[in-house]
N, C-alpha and C positions, 0 to 999 in steps of 0.2 A: 761322773760315768766310768770316765778309763780307770781310775783305783780299780772298780765293782766290777767289769765285766772283762778288765786286767786279769783280776785274782780266782774270779768265776771260772774264766776258761782253762788257766794254772792248774787248776784242782781239779778239771774236768779234764783234762790230758794226764792228771798222774793218777784219779783213779783206771781212765779207760787204760794206760799204759802200762800199770803196772797193778791194779789187782784181776786177778782170772776168777775169781768168783764176787757177786753181790750178794750172797745169799748169808743171812742169821736165824736159825728157827725159822719162823711163817715169815719172814723181813725178808723181802727181795728190794736189790734196788733198783731207780727207775733208770739207772746209769745203765742196766744188765738186763734189761726187762724190752722185750721175749728170751727165758732164759734159755741158752743151746750154751754146744761146747765143742770145740775144733779145736784135734790132735793133730799136727802134720811132725813126723818123724817122732813120738815121742816130747813133742814140744807143745801143749794145751796151749792155744792161742787165745787171748784174753776176749771174753762174748763184745764186749766193750765195744768194741776197734771193727765188729762188722754193723753197730750201728747206732755207733756215735755221729753218721751221717745224715742220722733222721732230723733230729733234733736240731741240728748244728745250719743244715740247707734251709729249714725251716724259721728260726730266729734269725741268722743271720738276711735272707731276705727281704722277712717282716717289715712292712713301712714303720712303724715306730722305728726297730730297731735300724734302722735305712738309717733316720735319720737321726736318732742317740750318735750312731754312728759318724756322719759326716760331721757331725757340730762338734763333736768329744777329737777325735781322734785324725779327721782331716782337716780342724779348723773351716770349717766350710760353714758360718752361723749363717745362712739362709733367712732372710725377716727378721732379722738381732739387728740391733745399733752399733755394732760396731765395724769397724775397717775389716773384711776379710785381706787374705793374702791376695795377693798376684799370682794370676793363672792364664792359664793357655784359655781357648776356644771352646766352650760349652760344650759337651758331642751330645751327653741327653745318655741314656740307657745304653751307650755299645759298647764297642771295645769289654772291655773285661768287666764293666758295669750290666751288659747283654743281661749278663747270671742272673741280673734280679727278679726275670723273668720266669724265674723255676719259681718263682712263689707258690704260684697258683696248685704248679705239678709237686708241690713238698705237702701242703696240707695233705693233701687226701693220705700219701703216707701216714701223715704225723696224725691224724685223723684215731688211722687203723692202731697206733702207738696207744693212744689214750684213749681207746677201749681194752688194747691188753691191760694196759697200769690198773683200769676199774675192776677186772678179773684182777690182776694183783693183789689189791687190796680189798676185795670180797672174801677170796679165797685165803687171807690172812686172821680171818677170824678163826677160822678152822688148821688145830692142828694135831696131828695124830692121832684124829678122829671124835675131836673135842675140842671144845669154844672155848676161843682165847682171847681175852684183849690186854695190850699192854698198851704203852707210848707210844710203840711205832703203827699201833692199829691207827691211833691217832693223827699221828703225821702223815704216813700212807694218804686216809681219808682225803684230809688237809690238802696236799697236795696235787693230789686228781682231782679233787672241786676247783683247785687255782688251772690248774692245766686244764681243765676242759674251759671255764672262763677265759683263758686264755686263748684257746685253741678253733673254738666256734664263734671267739666274737673275732675275728679273722676278716681283716679286708677282703680278701677270693672268696671264702664264703657269704659274704653279705652283697656281693655282685651274685655269686653265681648262683642265690637263692631271689632276689629279684632286678639283679642288669640287663639292661636289655628291654623289659618290660615300658611299653608306654598304658597298660591300662593295669593299676593295678587291682580296678574292682573285678576286671576279668581273670586274673588269676588269685585269688582269696584267700587260698593254701599258702600259695609264695610272697601272698602279700603279709600275710602273718607270720612267715619263717625268716621276713626280713629283717618286721619290727622284735622280732626276737634277736636276731641275732645284732642287730641296732642296740638294743641294750648293755649286750657287751660291747660292742666296736666302742660306744661313748669310751667306756677307761680304757682302751684297751692297752695303753701305755701302761696303766695300774696293776692288770691282771699279766703282763709282759712285766714287771717288777717284780712283783711277787713271786705269779710261779718259781720265776729263777733261785729264789732264794728258798723257796719251798722242795725244790728237786736238791738243792744244797744240800738244805738239814736232812733229809731224808738221807740221803746220802753220808751224812755225816755221822748220823746216829748210827746205823750199822757200819761201818766201818770204827766207830771206838768200840762198837758192841764187840767184832770181831778180836782187834786189840786189846781185849782186856780190860777198857779203862770203864766201863759202864759194866752192872750184873748184868746178867745176862736174863735175870728173871725165872718164870713159868715152866720154860722149857730144861731148865737144868735136871 
């Protein structure tokens, strides 16, 4: 977990800080969506700098990733049959960890970003007024499906759908929504990992196209 998460974090930092543009042909990187540019004193600020905090806030405070981070980076294997390092008094989600409570709010912004990524994936099938289909379309579509599975299987959405209800039969619409979210939530950890690698894969494909390491294909 440490290796995979660290490599992804380093790759994301490299893309966000050093690539001003995430588009080639009809394809747009999820690191650069929604697409806009801000120029200050003749210098174009990379798009990713303005939006990287959205997935970062959502994933860093996600219930699954919090468990993964605590156990791997912080050596805090609660419920594991190994001895933990000696620590001070447990204080719950206070001090720095109070930021974990931002998760429910990060969900709302992330849901909007996923909607934008669906738009990006759909309009990528049209390039210069003609139907276009390539490997990038497949990768973008798979990515947004996996991101949707991860985002809408979130514990925060599950609580929003069915939390606080004492009578499910009195709120049938919310009960059905809660059941739907639960189907995704049961495999929330799988969606978390798969969606991380699909985001990585789409962006890497686009960067290789930009660098000329792969043929650009139909829009040449």
